[in-house]
FITOR-907202 format. One record per residue (C-alpha): residue number from 1; residue in three letters; x, y, z. Coordinates in steps of 0.05 Angstrom, whole numbers, padded with zeros to 5 digits. Layout:
N
NUM ALA X Y Z
...
% end
This chain:
337
1 UNK 00337 -00523 00139
2 UNK 00335 -00578 00098
3 UNK 00357 -00528 00034
4 UNK 00409 -00501 00079
5 UNK 00372 -00440 00093
6 UNK 00386 -00415 00165
7 UNK 00345 -00363 00188
8 UNK 00362 -00310 00237
9 UNK 00292 -00283 00255
10 UNK 00224 -00322 00255
11 UNK 00161 -00284 00252
12 UNK 00106 -00327 00271
13 UNK 00036 -00312 00244
14 UNK -00014 -00327 00289
15 UNK -00082 -00325 00314
16 UNK -00069 -00331 00390
17 UNK -00015 -00300 00430
18 UNK 00052 -00339 00433
19 UNK 00065 -00356 00502
20 UNK 00144 -00363 00529
21 UNK 00143 -00432 00529
22 UNK 00128 -00435 00455
23 UNK 00175 -00375 00434
24 UNK 00229 -00420 00472
25 UNK 00209 -00477 00435
26 UNK 00214 -00450 00370
27 UNK 00276 -00417 00387
28 UNK 00311 -00482 00407
29 UNK 00283 -00523 00358
30 UNK 00297 -00474 00298
31 UNK 00366 -00454 00319
32 UNK 00351 -00376 00333
33 UNK 00361 -00337 00386
34 UNK 00300 -00330 00443
35 UNK 00290 -00252 00417
36 UNK 00280 -00266 00343
37 UNK 00224 -00300 00352
38 UNK 00169 -00247 00332
39 UNK 00095 -00259 00338
40 UNK 00053 -00233 00285
41 UNK -00022 -00245 00317
42 UNK -00084 -00223 00269
43 UNK -00098 -00157 00270
44 UNK -00159 -00116 00259
45 UNK -00132 -00079 00188
46 UNK -00065 -00096 00161
47 UNK -00041 -00028 00174
48 UNK -00028 -00040 00249
49 UNK 00019 -00088 00237
50 UNK 00078 -00035 00239
51 UNK 00064 -00017 00311
52 UNK 00052 -00091 00331
53 UNK 00119 -00105 00300
54 UNK 00144 -00053 00336
55 UNK 00123 -00079 00394
56 UNK 00157 -00144 00388
57 UNK 00219 -00115 00378
58 UNK 00236 -00132 00299
59 UNK 00266 -00067 00284
60 UNK 00321 -00073 00339
61 UNK 00332 -00154 00327
62 UNK 00339 -00137 00254
63 UNK 00383 -00076 00263
64 UNK 00418 -00121 00309
65 UNK 00420 -00174 00258
66 UNK 00458 -00122 00202
67 UNK 00503 -00090 00256
68 UNK 00467 -00019 00253
69 UNK 00456 00030 00301
70 UNK 00386 00016 00334
71 UNK 00387 00079 00380
72 UNK 00348 00119 00333
73 UNK 00270 00123 00359
74 UNK 00219 00102 00307
75 UNK 00175 00164 00284
76 UNK 00104 00130 00274
77 UNK 00075 00202 00285
78 UNK 00036 00209 00209
79 UNK 00024 00132 00213
80 UNK -00015 00132 00272
81 UNK -00051 00196 00252
82 UNK -00077 00159 00194
83 UNK -00097 00098 00231
84 UNK -00131 00145 00285
85 UNK -00172 00171 00232
86 UNK -00177 00107 00192
87 UNK -00213 00071 00248
88 UNK -00251 00131 00268
89 UNK -00285 00155 00211
90 UNK -00338 00220 00219
91 UNK -00372 00199 00161
92 UNK -00381 00155 00109
93 UNK -00395 00150 00024
94 UNK -00405 00096 -00024
95 UNK -00363 00093 -00079
96 UNK -00379 00053 -00146
97 UNK -00317 00018 -00175
98 UNK -00333 00001 -00242
99 UNK -00294 -00050 -00277
100 UNK -00288 -00117 -00310
101 UNK -00246 -00152 -00266
102 UNK -00281 -00144 -00199
103 UNK -00285 -00219 -00182
104 UNK -00207 -00204 -00178
105 UNK -00206 -00149 -00129
106 UNK -00129 -00156 -00129
107 UNK -00138 -00127 -00201
108 UNK -00156 -00058 -00169
109 UNK -00115 -00073 -00099
110 UNK -00078 00000 -00111
111 UNK -00147 00031 -00125
112 UNK -00182 00003 -00065
113 UNK -00117 00027 -00022
114 UNK -00115 00098 -00044
115 UNK -00193 00101 -00023
116 UNK -00166 00081 00040
117 UNK -00117 00128 00044
118 UNK -00166 00190 00019
119 UNK -00213 00167 00064
120 UNK -00177 00172 00129
121 UNK -00145 00244 00099
122 UNK -00219 00266 00100
123 UNK -00240 00227 00164
124 UNK -00290 00187 00116
125 UNK -00308 00107 00112
126 UNK -00303 00092 00039
127 UNK -00357 00038 00024
128 UNK -00334 00008 -00043
129 UNK -00387 -00022 -00085
130 UNK -00350 -00070 -00140
131 UNK -00404 -00065 -00199
132 UNK -00384 -00112 -00257
133 UNK -00380 -00069 -00331
134 UNK -00404 -00124 -00371
135 UNK -00466 -00139 -00335
136 UNK -00489 -00062 -00325
137 UNK -00562 -00058 -00344
138 UNK -00619 -00008 -00336
139 UNK -00640 -00045 -00271
140 UNK -00568 -00041 -00242
141 UNK -00568 00033 -00256
142 UNK -00634 00044 -00215
143 UNK -00615 -00004 -00160
144 UNK -00548 00004 -00158
145 UNK -00504 00061 -00197
146 UNK -00570 00113 -00175
147 UNK -00554 00108 -00103
148 UNK -00477 00109 -00108
149 UNK -00442 00178 -00077
150 UNK -00391 00174 -00134
151 UNK -00369 00139 -00193
152 UNK -00299 00109 -00211
153 UNK -00282 00088 -00276
154 UNK -00232 00038 -00276
155 UNK -00163 00021 -00325
156 UNK -00168 -00042 -00365
157 UNK -00156 -00068 -00433
158 UNK -00197 -00102 -00486
159 UNK -00273 -00090 -00514
160 UNK -00307 -00125 -00465
161 UNK -00350 -00094 -00416
162 UNK -00340 -00027 -00454
163 UNK -00406 -00006 -00461
164 UNK -00422 -00017 -00393
165 UNK -00379 00025 -00371
166 UNK -00401 00083 -00420
167 UNK -00473 00075 -00383
168 UNK -00440 00093 -00320
169 UNK -00408 00142 -00342
170 UNK -00468 00176 -00375
171 UNK -00509 00173 -00316
172 UNK -00454 00199 -00266
173 UNK -00450 00254 -00316
174 UNK -00522 00266 -00330
175 UNK -00541 00260 -00256
176 UNK -00478 00304 -00229
177 UNK -00446 00248 -00187
178 UNK -00376 00256 -00181
179 UNK -00334 00219 -00221
180 UNK -00263 00198 -00231
181 UNK -00239 00156 -00297
182 UNK -00166 00131 -00299
183 UNK -00141 00109 -00357
184 UNK -00188 00068 -00395
185 UNK -00244 00099 -00354
186 UNK -00225 00167 -00375
187 UNK -00220 00145 -00446
188 UNK -00296 00111 -00434
189 UNK -00317 00180 -00404
190 UNK -00282 00218 -00476
191 UNK -00323 00167 -00519
192 UNK -00395 00177 -00481
193 UNK -00382 00250 -00488
194 UNK -00369 00237 -00568
195 UNK -00431 00205 -00575
196 UNK -00482 00233 -00526
197 UNK -00459 00305 -00530
198 UNK -00418 00324 -00592
199 UNK -00467 00274 -00633
200 UNK -00415 00237 -00658
201 UNK -00459 00174 -00673
202 UNK -00414 00107 -00661
203 UNK -00350 00143 -00633
204 UNK -00303 00099 -00605
205 UNK -00230 00080 -00598
206 UNK -00195 00043 -00649
207 UNK -00174 -00008 -00594
208 UNK -00247 -00028 -00588
209 UNK -00270 -00015 -00667
210 UNK -00219 00002 -00721
211 UNK -00272 00019 -00765
212 UNK -00311 00066 -00715
213 UNK -00324 00130 -00762
214 UNK -00305 00180 -00705
215 UNK -00233 00148 -00675
216 UNK -00240 00199 -00615
217 UNK -00193 00150 -00578
218 UNK -00134 00122 -00618
219 UNK -00059 00107 -00625
220 UNK -00005 00156 -00638
221 UNK 00015 00172 -00711
222 UNK 00091 00156 -00690
223 UNK 00061 00093 -00659
224 UNK 00017 00057 -00717
225 UNK 00079 00034 -00755
226 UNK 00112 -00002 -00692
227 UNK 00102 -00079 -00700
228 UNK 00126 -00090 -00636
229 UNK 00061 -00086 -00585
230 UNK 00106 -00068 -00529
231 UNK 00141 -00014 -00570
232 UNK 00068 00024 -00573
233 UNK 00056 00031 -00496
234 UNK 00068 00093 -00460
235 UNK 00098 00070 -00387
236 UNK 00138 00104 -00335
237 UNK 00132 00179 -00308
238 UNK 00109 00234 -00358
239 UNK 00105 00307 -00342
240 UNK 00030 00341 -00354
241 UNK 00018 00416 -00349
242 UNK -00039 00442 -00315
243 UNK -00099 00489 -00337
244 UNK -00105 00544 -00294
245 UNK -00170 00548 -00259
246 UNK -00183 00478 -00272
247 UNK -00207 00428 -00218
248 UNK -00139 00395 -00221
249 UNK -00104 00455 -00217
250 UNK -00129 00471 -00151
251 UNK -00124 00395 -00131
252 UNK -00046 00394 -00146
253 UNK -00027 00471 -00121
254 UNK 00017 00464 -00181
255 UNK 00023 00480 -00254
256 UNK 00070 00421 -00274
257 UNK 00060 00346 -00249
258 UNK 00085 00279 -00254
259 UNK 00051 00221 -00262
260 UNK 00056 00150 -00277
261 UNK 00032 00115 -00347
262 UNK 00006 00052 -00374
263 UNK -00023 00052 -00436
264 UNK -00018 00048 -00509
265 UNK -00086 00091 -00539
266 UNK -00090 00167 -00534
267 UNK -00151 00225 -00538
268 UNK -00142 00231 -00616
269 UNK -00124 00307 -00623
270 UNK -00163 00315 -00690
271 UNK -00222 00323 -00645
272 UNK -00201 00367 -00598
273 UNK -00235 00429 -00624
274 UNK -00297 00396 -00634
275 UNK -00299 00374 -00558
276 UNK -00280 00436 -00527
277 UNK -00333 00467 -00567
278 UNK -00384 00426 -00535
279 UNK -00366 00441 -00459
280 UNK -00311 00388 -00448
281 UNK -00240 00424 -00424
282 UNK -00182 00392 -00436
283 UNK -00145 00414 -00366
284 UNK -00077 00369 -00367
285 UNK -00027 00354 -00425
286 UNK 00040 00339 -00437
287 UNK 00080 00395 -00449
288 UNK 00124 00364 -00502
289 UNK 00081 00316 -00540
290 UNK 00018 00358 -00535
291 UNK -00015 00295 -00516
292 UNK -00089 00298 -00479
293 UNK -00076 00272 -00408
294 UNK -00136 00306 -00368
295 UNK -00210 00318 -00383
296 UNK -00258 00359 -00336
297 UNK -00334 00381 -00346
298 UNK -00341 00451 -00319
299 UNK -00427 00445 -00323
300 UNK -00408 00386 -00266
301 UNK -00394 00389 -00201
302 UNK -00335 00351 -00204
303 UNK -00321 00303 -00260
304 UNK -00245 00288 -00282
305 UNK -00211 00240 -00319
306 UNK -00140 00228 -00325
307 UNK -00097 00185 -00379
308 UNK -00050 00160 -00322
309 UNK -00055 00128 -00257
310 UNK -00051 00169 -00196
311 UNK -00067 00108 -00154
312 UNK 00005 00080 -00161
313 UNK 00034 00140 -00122
314 UNK -00021 00138 -00070
315 UNK 00013 00126 00008
316 UNK -00006 00128 00076
317 UNK 00043 00185 00087
318 UNK 00016 00215 00028
319 UNK -00054 00205 00003
320 UNK -00056 00217 -00074
321 UNK -00093 00294 -00089
322 UNK -00137 00267 -00129
323 UNK -00159 00214 -00088
324 UNK -00170 00257 -00032
325 UNK -00211 00308 -00077
326 UNK -00255 00251 -00102
327 UNK -00274 00230 -00029
328 UNK -00290 00303 -00009
329 UNK -00339 00317 -00067
330 UNK -00371 00249 -00058
331 UNK -00377 00278 00012
332 UNK -00406 00337 -00005
333 UNK -00450 00297 -00061
334 UNK -00473 00250 -00007
335 UNK -00488 00311 00047
336 UNK -00534 00351 00001
337 UNK -00576 00287 -00020
% end
């Protein structure tokens, strides 16, 4: 108010219920209507908040202030179906989130929320074991990774923690643990396969090692002469054509998808035939450029790497199908264990 800002509505975070006397006092001192003092009490999950705000009448007072019709009844059926499943899981799985920013959980917020969405869709509680890729040793593999129901290797940039991610991919591949690699995670799966299956000694990404004898991940030729770093980024939504009979074709239920990207380096198409001859399948490509977007391993129960970021599109109302399928595969693996 000292800055000249006059509130129309007060949403008050609180640990305890606001009684009528306190609400009236807040209204008088802050020059708002009594009905515009909204209680925002602590909830067991953030997903309870829309229902709590509905009970408080935040929707009606907001519409009234805006001069909009308030006769429409809010439809929270889909939301509450999700909430019921989220709060009453029938099973649980443990997923290893392999990354190098695990001390900063907000770095993976979209992934963590996607696990919640997909977990509810499968009526499963998803426990996430955050594992710092920089410190993956044989002991970590034995005590943590070997006990997981699924492994997700997370996105990121730079060389720190790369070898740990590759070790995690190798273990998931060799021990048939459901695997999902996102962006850099997909690239790590390519490098691991190149080194250990294709016999490309010291295969790497030129982002990590510009002297690697096998640059299985590299900049596109068109990018190499771009001096402004931002100009080499592939950003936004790009189309991807899915191969018939693939995991992803079954997951999406369509031949062409559009997903969001945020990366600079790509699968090096020079090595495509060698990888496919060794058993890796390219199951998603950009129809215009031919760039590789998705890799799979047919001799593995569920092994998928995607160059894009599916977590950006997952919501309560529309859990991302790739996360839903990954959690389902993890549940199947857990039950078989």
